[in-house]
Residue, then its C-alpha position, 0 to 999 in steps of 0.5 A: m830058104k833060097i840062096l844065090v850062088t856067084g861062083g858056083a861053077g868053081n872050087i870052092g862054088g861049086s864044092l858049096s853048091r854040090k852041099l846046100v843042093e842037100r837039104s830039099d828045103f834050099f832052092i839054090d841059084i847058081i850063076d856062073d860065066l865058066s871063065t874058069g869054072s867049068e859044069n862039071k864042078l854043080p851039083d848033080k842033076k839028082f838033085k832038083n832043087w837048083n837052077f844053073f845061069h851062064i852069066d856073068v856078075n860084073n854085068y848088071e844088066n846080064i843079071l837082070k834078064s837072067i833073075g830079076e824076077r826071083d827072091y833070095d834069102f842069102i847070097f854068096h858071091y863068090a865069082a873072081v878071077v883067081g890064081v896069083n899066075r892069073t891074077l898076075k897076067n890079067p891085072k885089069l881083069v881082076l880090077n873088072d871085080i869090083e864091077g860085079i861086087k857093085n852089082i851084087l850090092e846093089f842087086s841085094k839091096q834091091k831085093k831085100v836080101n837077108r845076108i851077103f858071104f862074100s869071098s875075101s882072101s888071105e892076099v888082104y893080109g899081104e906080107p906078113v906083118e905077124i903070126p897068126q894074121k887076125e882078122a880084127t888087129t893085123p894091119l892089110n897090106s894088100k899091093l897087088p890087083y886082087a889083093v888090093v879088089k878085095n879090100l876094096a871090096e870089104s869095105y864096099f860092103r861094111t859101107y851097104k851096112k851103114e847106109d843100106n843096112i845090108n848084112y855079111t859074112i866077111f871070109r877071108l880065105f886062105n889057100t883052100f883044096g880039094p877035088l874040084q880045085s884046076d891044076d893052076f892051084v899049089i896042092t892039086k897040081f902037086i898030086n896030078q905031077a905025082i900022079a903021072n911020075k911027073d916032075l913037081t916044079v917049084y917055085g924059087d926055094g921052096s922056102q915059103t911057107r903056107t897052111f891049106c885047108y881042107i875044102d871039107d873044113n870051108i864048106d861045113c864052117t860056111i854053112k854053119c854061119l848061115l844055119e847058126n847065124k854065126y859072125i853077121n856083119d864081121v870077118l872070119n878066117i878060114g883056113s888051117d893053122e898047120e904052116m909048111s913050106i913048098l918044097s916039104l909040101a911037094e916031099l909030103v904030096i911024093k912021100l903019101t902018094k908012092s909016087k916015083s916024082k923028082i923036085i925040081h926048081l923053077p925061078p922064083l915067081i916076080e912078085g905075088d908069091m908070099s913070105r909065109r901065111k897063118p891064119d888066127t883061125s879060133k872064129m873057125k875054129s870055134v864055128l867048127n865044134r871039132e877039130i879041122v882037118s889035117l893036113e895029111d888026111g886032105i892029101i889023102k882025100t884028094y889024091n883019092k879022088l883024083k885019081n879015080t877021076n883019072s884013072 
């Protein structure tokens, strides 16, 4: 099986690629422009069934020049500008991701790819209209550029299915954490601050709530959708239903890491920090067919790996 992973040097794309190469019958090509990703997140070189191409997926000419002669059965399109602060500061850069979406769809059409897996986001739900947020019925309330691009991308996939019969699966990813995540995301930031006994910084009063999905649950679910032909031409929330305020999360990280850190409050973000987010995980649980990793267990796993990396 030949698979292309875009954004494969990031947190989720890198974790996915590392898992895929463990199968000797898979051959993986990874592309990333390394603007936010890192070669340190690529698979181990002991595996010989993968290649890395340093290219920008938003440039179709570069795609054709680098991998235009190669064929693929499946594509995971995970390349994107991510992170609330980063996307708020670079809205034009975010909008450029539309080109990458169109490029991958055109490339898939040319290569007759069996299915594209797309990493959308919980951000498409915007400020919550209902809880839990359900794939089929919860209205999409996208306002920020990042969310609008993801929402538009979902429309592109449905359109290409209708006109060109390109199969897709859309993953609406909620906050996903693990040891490969950069420390400008909240859990990894808190853990690294706790390891160094530095103050944990919380925006506003910390009452905003999130659910946090450990990376293993995310990867196991996406790969099972691939192998078991699940949710073809459908949308799937990938997250956790264990809801917690950001302030409680900071307190939990300090407790679990036995840190001497204190919590300090920064001014609230002007925009982009939704008050609440919680997915309906019924579809995800039906795919996994097991319990989701608890937040505490996920924090401990991430802490142990980061502590060893930093020591």
